[in-house]
C-alpha positions as CSV (number, residue, x, y, z in Angstrom):
1,M,77.3,127.8,115.9
2,S,80.5,128.4,114.2
3,E,81.3,131.1,116.8
4,R,80.9,128.8,119.6
5,N,83.1,126.1,118.2
6,A,85.9,128.8,117.3
7,A,85.5,129.9,120.9
8,S,85.7,126.4,122.1
9,R,88.8,125.7,120.2
10,A,90.4,128.9,121.4
11,I,90.2,127.7,124.8
12,D,91.3,124.4,124.3
13,E,94.4,125.9,122.5
14,A,95.0,128.2,125.5
15,A,94.8,125.2,128.0
16,S,97.0,123.5,125.8
17,R,99.8,126.1,125.7
18,L,99.5,126.5,129.3
19,R,99.9,122.6,130.0
20,G,103.1,122.6,127.0
21,L,104.9,125.4,129.4
22,P,108.2,124.1,131.3
23,G,107.7,122.8,134.7
24,P,109.4,120.6,136.9
25,V,111.4,117.7,136.0
26,W,110.9,114.6,138.4
27,E,113.4,112.0,138.6
28,G,113.6,108.5,139.7
29,E,115.6,105.2,139.3
30,I,115.1,101.9,137.5
31,A,114.6,99.1,140.2
32,S,114.5,96.2,137.8
33,A,114.2,95.4,134.1
34,L,112.3,92.1,133.3
35,G,111.6,91.5,129.7
36,M,109.4,94.4,128.2
37,V,108.7,96.0,131.5
38,L,110.8,98.5,133.6
39,K,109.9,99.0,137.4
40,V,110.7,102.5,138.6
41,R,111.1,103.5,142.3
42,G,111.2,107.1,143.2
43,L,108.3,108.5,141.5
44,S,105.6,107.0,143.3
45,G,102.7,109.3,143.5
46,V,104.1,111.4,140.8
47,L,103.7,109.1,137.6
48,S,100.1,107.9,136.4
49,A,99.1,105.6,133.7
50,G,100.0,106.9,130.1
51,D,102.8,109.6,131.0
52,L,105.8,109.7,129.2
53,C,109.3,109.1,130.7
54,T,113.0,108.9,129.4
55,V,115.3,106.4,130.7
56,E,119.0,106.7,130.2
57,R,121.0,103.8,128.9
58,R,124.7,103.1,129.5
59,N,126.7,104.2,126.1
60,M,123.3,104.7,124.4
61,S,120.8,107.5,123.5
62,P,118.0,107.7,126.0
63,L,115.0,105.6,125.7
64,N,111.5,106.8,125.3
65,C,109.0,104.9,127.6
66,Q,105.4,105.1,128.9
67,V,103.8,104.1,132.1
68,V,101.6,101.3,131.7
69,G,100.9,100.3,135.3
70,V,101.6,101.5,139.1
71,E,101.9,99.6,142.4
72,Q,101.9,100.8,145.9
73,D,105.9,101.3,145.6
74,H,106.7,101.3,142.0
75,S,105.9,102.5,138.4
76,L,105.8,99.9,135.5
77,L,107.0,101.2,132.3
78,M,107.2,99.8,128.8
79,S,109.7,101.3,126.0
80,F,108.9,102.3,122.2
81,A,112.3,100.2,121.4
82,D,114.4,97.8,122.5
83,T,115.5,98.1,126.2
84,E,119.2,97.2,125.3
85,G,121.5,99.0,127.7
86,V,119.2,99.8,130.6
87,A,120.7,99.0,133.9
88,A,119.7,98.9,137.7
89,G,119.9,102.7,139.1
90,A,119.6,104.2,135.4
91,R,118.2,107.7,135.9
92,V,114.3,108.3,135.0
93,T,113.1,111.7,133.9
94,F,109.6,112.7,134.0
95,P,109.1,116.1,132.5
96,E,105.2,116.2,133.5
97,K,103.9,116.2,129.9
98,R,101.7,114.3,127.8
99,F,102.3,113.3,124.2
100,R,99.9,115.8,121.9
101,I,100.2,116.1,118.0
102,R,99.5,119.2,115.8
103,V,98.1,118.2,112.6
104,S,98.3,120.6,109.7
105,D,97.7,120.2,106.0
106,G,101.3,119.8,105.4
107,W,100.9,116.1,106.9
108,L,99.0,115.1,103.5
109,G,101.0,112.9,101.3
110,R,103.4,112.1,104.3
111,V,104.3,108.8,105.9
112,I,104.6,109.0,109.8
113,G,105.9,106.9,112.4
114,P,104.0,105.8,115.6
115,M,105.7,109.0,117.8
116,A,104.5,111.5,115.1
117,Q,107.9,111.6,113.5
118,P,108.4,111.9,109.4
119,I,110.0,108.2,108.4
120,D,109.6,109.3,104.4
121,G,112.7,111.2,104.0
122,K,110.8,114.6,103.2
123,G,111.9,116.8,106.2
124,P,110.3,117.5,109.3
125,L,106.5,117.6,109.5
126,P,105.0,121.2,109.8
127,E,103.0,121.7,113.1
128,G,99.2,123.2,113.2
129,P,98.0,125.6,115.3
130,F,95.8,123.3,117.5
131,A,97.0,120.4,119.6
132,T,95.0,117.0,119.7
133,P,95.4,114.4,122.2
134,L,96.2,111.1,121.4
135,K,93.5,109.1,123.0
136,G,90.2,111.3,122.2
137,T,86.9,110.8,123.7
138,P,84.2,109.5,121.4
139,P,81.6,111.9,120.6
140,P,78.5,111.6,122.8
141,A,75.8,109.6,121.4
142,F,72.8,111.9,121.7
143,S,75.3,114.7,119.9
144,R,76.1,112.8,117.0
145,R,74.5,113.4,113.7
146,R,73.1,110.1,111.8
147,V,75.1,108.8,109.2
148,G,75.0,110.4,105.8
149,D,74.2,109.3,102.2
150,M,75.9,106.6,100.1
151,V,79.8,106.9,99.7
152,E,80.9,105.5,96.4
153,T,83.9,103.1,96.6
154,G,84.4,102.6,93.1
155,V,84.4,98.6,93.8
156,K,81.4,96.9,92.4
157,A,80.6,94.1,94.8
158,I,80.9,96.6,97.7
159,D,78.7,99.7,96.1
160,A,76.1,96.9,94.7
161,F,75.7,94.2,97.8
162,T,77.0,96.1,100.7
163,P,77.1,100.0,100.3
164,I,78.8,102.4,103.1
165,C,77.4,105.1,104.2
166,R,79.2,108.6,105.1
167,G,80.1,107.9,108.9
168,Q,79.7,104.2,108.6
169,R,82.1,101.9,110.1
170,M,82.9,98.5,108.2
171,G,85.0,95.7,108.6
172,I,87.1,93.7,106.3
173,F,87.4,89.8,107.7
174,A,90.1,87.7,106.0
175,G,92.7,85.4,106.8
176,S,96.1,86.1,105.5
177,G,97.2,86.6,102.1
178,V,93.7,86.7,100.9
179,G,93.5,90.6,99.8
180,K,93.0,92.9,102.6
181,S,95.5,95.3,101.9
182,T,94.9,95.3,98.1
183,L,91.2,96.2,98.8
184,L,91.9,98.7,101.1
185,S,94.1,100.4,98.4
186,M,91.3,100.3,95.8
187,L,89.0,102.2,98.5
188,A,91.8,104.7,99.2
189,R,92.5,105.5,95.4
190,S,88.6,105.9,94.7
191,S,86.9,107.4,97.7
192,A,85.1,110.5,97.4
193,A,86.4,111.5,100.9
194,D,88.3,114.9,101.4
195,V,91.4,113.2,103.1
196,N,92.4,109.4,103.6
197,V,94.1,108.5,107.1
198,I,95.4,104.9,106.8
199,G,97.3,103.0,109.6
200,L,99.3,100.1,109.0
201,I,99.6,98.5,112.4
202,G,101.9,95.7,112.6
203,E,102.6,95.5,108.8
204,R,105.5,93.6,107.3
205,G,108.3,95.9,106.6
206,R,108.8,95.2,102.9
207,E,105.1,95.4,102.5
208,V,105.2,99.1,103.3
209,Q,106.6,100.4,100.2
210,E,104.8,97.9,97.9
211,F,101.7,99.2,99.5
212,L,102.7,102.8,99.2
213,Q,104.1,102.7,95.4
214,R,102.0,100.0,93.8
215,D,98.7,99.7,95.6
216,L,98.2,103.4,96.8
217,G,100.3,105.1,94.3
218,E,101.0,108.9,93.8
219,E,97.4,109.9,93.1
220,G,96.4,107.9,96.3
221,L,99.0,109.2,98.6
222,A,98.7,112.9,97.6
223,R,95.5,113.0,99.6
224,S,96.2,110.8,102.4
225,I,98.3,110.7,105.5
226,V,99.8,107.3,106.5
227,I,101.0,106.2,109.8
228,V,102.9,102.9,110.0
229,A,104.2,100.8,112.7
230,T,105.8,97.5,111.6
231,S,105.7,94.2,113.0
232,D,109.2,94.2,114.3
233,E,108.2,97.4,116.7
234,S,107.7,96.9,120.0
235,P,103.8,96.3,121.1
236,L,103.6,99.8,122.7
237,A,104.8,101.5,119.3
238,R,101.8,99.4,117.6
239,R,99.5,100.5,119.9
240,Q,100.7,104.2,119.6
241,A,100.2,104.1,115.9
242,A,96.4,102.7,115.9
243,Y,95.8,105.7,118.6
244,L,97.6,108.0,116.5
245,T,95.4,106.9,113.5
246,M,92.4,107.9,115.0
247,A,93.8,111.0,116.7
248,V,94.6,112.2,113.0
249,A,91.2,111.4,111.8
250,E,89.6,113.2,114.6
251,D,91.5,116.4,113.9
252,Q,90.4,116.3,110.2
253,R,86.8,115.6,111.4
254,K,86.8,118.5,113.5
255,R,87.9,120.9,110.6
256,G,84.7,119.9,108.9
257,R,86.0,117.4,106.8
258,H,84.9,113.7,105.5
259,V,87.6,111.5,106.4
260,F,88.0,107.9,105.2
261,C,90.3,106.1,107.8
262,M,91.6,102.7,107.0
263,M,93.2,100.7,109.7
264,D,95.1,97.6,108.9
265,S,94.9,95.8,111.0
266,V,92.8,95.9,114.1
267,T,93.7,92.3,115.1
268,R,97.4,93.5,115.5
269,F,96.5,96.4,117.6
270,A,94.6,93.9,119.7
271,H,97.5,91.5,119.8
272,A,99.6,94.8,121.0
273,L,97.3,95.1,124.0
274,R,97.6,91.5,124.6
275,E,101.3,91.5,124.8
276,I,101.2,94.6,127.2
277,G,98.4,93.4,129.4
278,L,100.2,89.9,130.0
279,A,103.4,91.6,130.4
280,V,102.1,94.1,133.5
281,G,100.3,90.9,134.8
282,E,96.7,91.1,133.6
283,P,94.9,87.7,133.8
284,P,94.3,86.1,130.5
285,S,91.0,84.9,129.4
286,A,89.4,84.2,125.7
287,R,92.4,82.8,123.9
288,G,95.1,84.6,125.9
289,F,93.6,87.9,125.6
290,P,93.4,90.0,128.9
291,P,89.6,91.6,129.3
292,S,90.8,95.0,129.0
293,V,91.6,94.5,125.4
294,F,87.8,94.3,124.3
295,G,87.1,97.7,126.2
296,E,90.1,99.3,124.4
297,L,88.9,97.9,120.7
298,A,85.3,99.4,121.8
299,H,87.0,102.8,122.7
300,L,89.0,102.9,119.6
301,L,86.4,102.1,117.3
302,E,83.9,104.3,118.8
303,R,85.7,107.2,118.0
304,S,85.3,107.1,114.6
305,G,81.7,107.7,112.8
306,P,79.7,111.1,112.3
307,G,80.6,114.1,114.1
308,M,78.6,116.7,116.1
309,G,77.5,120.0,114.6
310,E,79.3,121.3,111.9
311,Q,82.1,118.7,112.2
312,G,82.5,116.1,109.4
313,D,82.4,112.5,109.6
314,I,85.1,109.4,109.8
315,T,84.0,106.5,107.7
316,L,86.1,103.6,108.7
317,A,87.2,100.6,107.0
318,A,89.2,98.5,109.3
319,T,90.9,94.9,108.6
320,V,90.6,91.8,110.8
321,L,93.3,89.5,110.4
322,V,91.3,85.8,111.3
323,D,93.6,83.7,113.0
324,G,93.5,80.3,111.0
325,D,90.6,81.6,108.9
326,D,88.2,81.1,111.9
327,H,85.9,84.0,111.5
328,E,84.5,83.4,115.1
329,D,87.8,84.0,117.2
330,P,87.3,86.3,119.9
331,V,88.7,89.6,118.4
332,A,86.8,89.1,114.9
333,D,83.7,88.4,117.1
334,A,84.3,91.4,119.3
335,V,84.8,93.8,116.5
336,R,81.8,92.3,114.2
337,G,79.5,93.2,117.3
338,I,80.9,96.8,117.4
339,L,81.0,97.8,113.8
340,D,78.2,98.9,111.6
341,G,78.7,95.9,108.9
342,H,81.4,93.5,107.6
343,L,83.0,92.4,104.3
344,K,84.0,88.7,104.3
345,L,87.1,87.6,102.2
346,T,87.4,83.9,101.9
347,R,90.3,81.9,100.6
348,T,88.3,79.5,98.8
349,I,87.1,82.5,96.4
350,A,90.6,83.7,96.2
351,T,92.0,80.0,95.2
352,R,89.3,80.3,92.3
353,G,90.9,83.5,91.0
354,R,88.2,86.0,91.7
355,F,89.3,89.2,93.4
356,P,88.3,90.7,95.3
357,A,87.5,87.6,97.3
358,I,84.5,89.0,98.7
359,D,82.0,86.3,99.9
360,V,78.7,88.2,99.2
361,P,76.5,86.3,101.0
362,G,78.5,86.0,104.0
363,S,79.0,90.0,104.1
364,V,76.7,92.4,105.6
365,S,75.9,96.2,105.8
366,R,73.8,97.1,108.6
367,L,72.6,100.4,106.9
368,A,72.2,98.9,103.3
369,P,68.3,99.1,103.4
370,D,68.6,103.2,103.7
371,C,71.9,103.5,101.9
372,Y,70.4,102.5,98.6
373,P,69.7,105.8,96.5
374,D,66.7,103.9,94.9
375,P,64.8,101.4,96.8
376,A,64.6,99.1,94.0
377,D,68.1,98.7,94.1
378,A,68.0,97.0,97.2
379,E,65.7,94.2,95.9
380,V,67.9,93.6,93.1
381,A,70.8,93.1,95.4
382,A,68.9,91.0,97.6
383,E,67.8,88.7,94.5
384,A,71.6,88.3,93.7
385,R,72.7,87.7,97.2
386,R,70.0,84.9,97.3
387,L,70.8,83.2,94.3
388,M,74.6,83.2,95.0
389,S,73.6,81.8,98.6
390,V,71.5,79.1,96.6
391,Y,74.2,78.3,94.2
392,E,76.8,77.9,97.0
393,E,74.5,75.4,98.9
394,K,74.5,73.2,95.8
395,R,78.1,73.9,94.6
396,D,79.3,70.5,95.2
397,I,76.3,68.4,93.5
398,I,76.5,70.9,90.8
399,S,80.2,70.7,90.2
400,I,80.0,66.9,89.9
401,G,77.1,66.6,87.8
402,L,74.4,65.5,90.2
403,Y,72.4,67.9,89.9
404,K,69.2,67.5,87.4
405,Q,67.9,70.3,85.6
406,G,64.1,71.0,86.6
407,S,64.5,69.8,90.2
408,D,64.2,73.1,91.7
409,P,63.2,76.5,89.8
410,E,65.3,78.5,92.0
411,T,68.5,76.5,91.7
412,D,68.0,76.4,87.9
413,L,67.8,80.1,88.1
414,A,71.1,80.1,90.3
415,V,72.7,77.8,87.8
416,E,71.9,80.2,84.9
417,K,72.8,83.7,86.7
418,V,75.5,82.9,89.2
419,P,78.4,82.6,86.8
420,G,77.8,86.1,85.5
421,L,77.1,87.5,89.0
422,E,80.6,85.9,89.9
423,K,82.2,87.6,87.0
424,F,80.5,90.8,87.7
425,C,82.0,90.9,91.3
426,S,85.4,90.3,89.9
427,Q,87.5,93.6,89.8
428,D,91.1,94.6,88.8
429,R,92.8,96.5,91.4
430,H,93.4,99.7,89.4
431,E,89.8,99.5,87.7
432,T,87.2,102.1,89.1
433,V,83.6,101.7,88.4
434,P,80.9,104.4,89.6
435,A,78.0,103.1,91.4
436,K,75.5,103.8,89.0
437,E,77.4,101.9,86.6
438,A,78.1,99.1,89.2
439,M,74.0,98.7,89.5
440,D,73.1,99.2,85.9
441,R,75.5,96.2,85.2
442,L,73.9,94.2,88.2
443,Y,70.2,95.0,86.6
444,Q,71.7,93.8,83.4
445,Q,72.6,90.5,84.7
446,L,69.6,90.0,86.4
447,R,66.6,91.5,84.6
448,G,68.2,92.7,81.1
449,G,68.4,96.4,82.2
450,R,66.5,98.8,84.5
451,A,62.8,99.1,84.1
452,G,61.7,101.4,81.1
453,Q,65.2,101.3,80.0
454,G,65.3,98.2,78.2
455,G,68.6,96.8,76.7
456,A,70.0,93.2,76.4
457,P,72.7,92.1,78.7
458,Q,76.1,92.3,77.5
459,P,77.4,89.0,76.0
460,D,80.6,88.8,78.0
461,E,78.9,89.0,81.4
462,A,75.4,87.4,80.7
463,G,76.2,84.1,79.3
464,A,74.9,82.3,76.2
465,G,71.2,81.8,75.3
466,A,68.3,84.1,74.1
467,P,66.4,86.1,76.4
468,V,62.8,84.5,77.8
469,G,60.2,85.8,79.8
470,G,60.9,89.0,82.1
471,G,64.1,89.6,80.1
472,L,66.0,86.8,81.8
473,R,68.5,84.5,79.8
474,R,68.2,80.7,79.9
475,M,71.4,78.6,79.4
476,P,71.7,76.3,76.8
477,P,70.8,72.6,77.5
478,A,74.2,71.6,76.7
479,E,75.9,73.5,79.6
480,I,73.7,72.0,82.4
481,V,75.1,68.2,82.7
482,E,72.1,66.0,83.8
483,T,72.3,62.7,85.4
484,P,71.5,59.6,83.2
């Protein structure tokens, strides 16, 4: 198998070198420039969608553009930068080459722009021996391996309630300012993957350094490749950054490595697709998104996951910025149907001061039952999830003192246990907790410890009161407010 893979890569490399040889340079001219779209005449039948061109500008450096559509007599271009200085009749050159990257281990610890250019001031990027296309093809469904064992994230609420398996694709759904980027940084610092590939798509410019220095840190950056396209860049650059992130992750997977790919955010990638689609005349559908957006989302996300044969795996954590805290908006709904689970972060939990603000009952891992090392762990997690759901349903009447103790045994137990479970889910962003220790703490909260191990709950997490039947603890009567 290894000899076959080596021969296949050698053939791919030889074909890539042949395509990279100098060829004819075609020339056309700008017919019109309307908004973000440039119309080119003279290259009909030569240009195809995805080709890269160069447009000359008056008293300025040439502009890199890409073909985003074709008409009978014209080709439609969009630029990777501002179109200032482009005039009618400006020369357009097409060297008949496709955009490809050559990833090497020297990319680790580097911060890269959407055109695979270094933006961290550390010098040029070393080139690897193999060329990788920007838009790869997802592995065939029947050739992929199944997902692997559980991947420790170091985040208690994830490892205990929504565990992630090797090769799984998980979404992080939240509104703005609820802690998506901070949670991603926690995953990057403590993941057990061989390499992290992080795509910051449409990120605020001031937050890039904050994420790199404060959240990710030197240790996290040393084992990561970071691709950045800030919100002020063109939609083409933001789309390109998402494709580049996945292409780098695919290259690492082909090397047999386990890749933790983090993308923040898929929604801004969809927004870039919407801007491009509407600019070239696609009809809008759901909330202004052209139909092609949802096909591109599926293609991008399907490229992650388990590899084939001796290849590695891409475990994906993609954030979804829900517009107006609406978790049913078109992009969120489409992405949720593609991925293998979702973590729901809510503003209500964040305002209570609990971070990460993961809504445990509202979060799902489709692979959770088979992901736990011990089947008993799944039962304990389901029990805790049920109690938190019961408490949330009765939160209003409990908080204003209308609930009467003894009215419902399960609600009584939820009132007793949920405060400790809320504290269990809280975690400092620089804290890392092994998965086994996280489960031990969860057992401690609900059952006083694992079966056969004994032990009493820790006073700072379990609440007051003495243990009663089955190791459970009852809250003192003074802490339950009864109605007269």
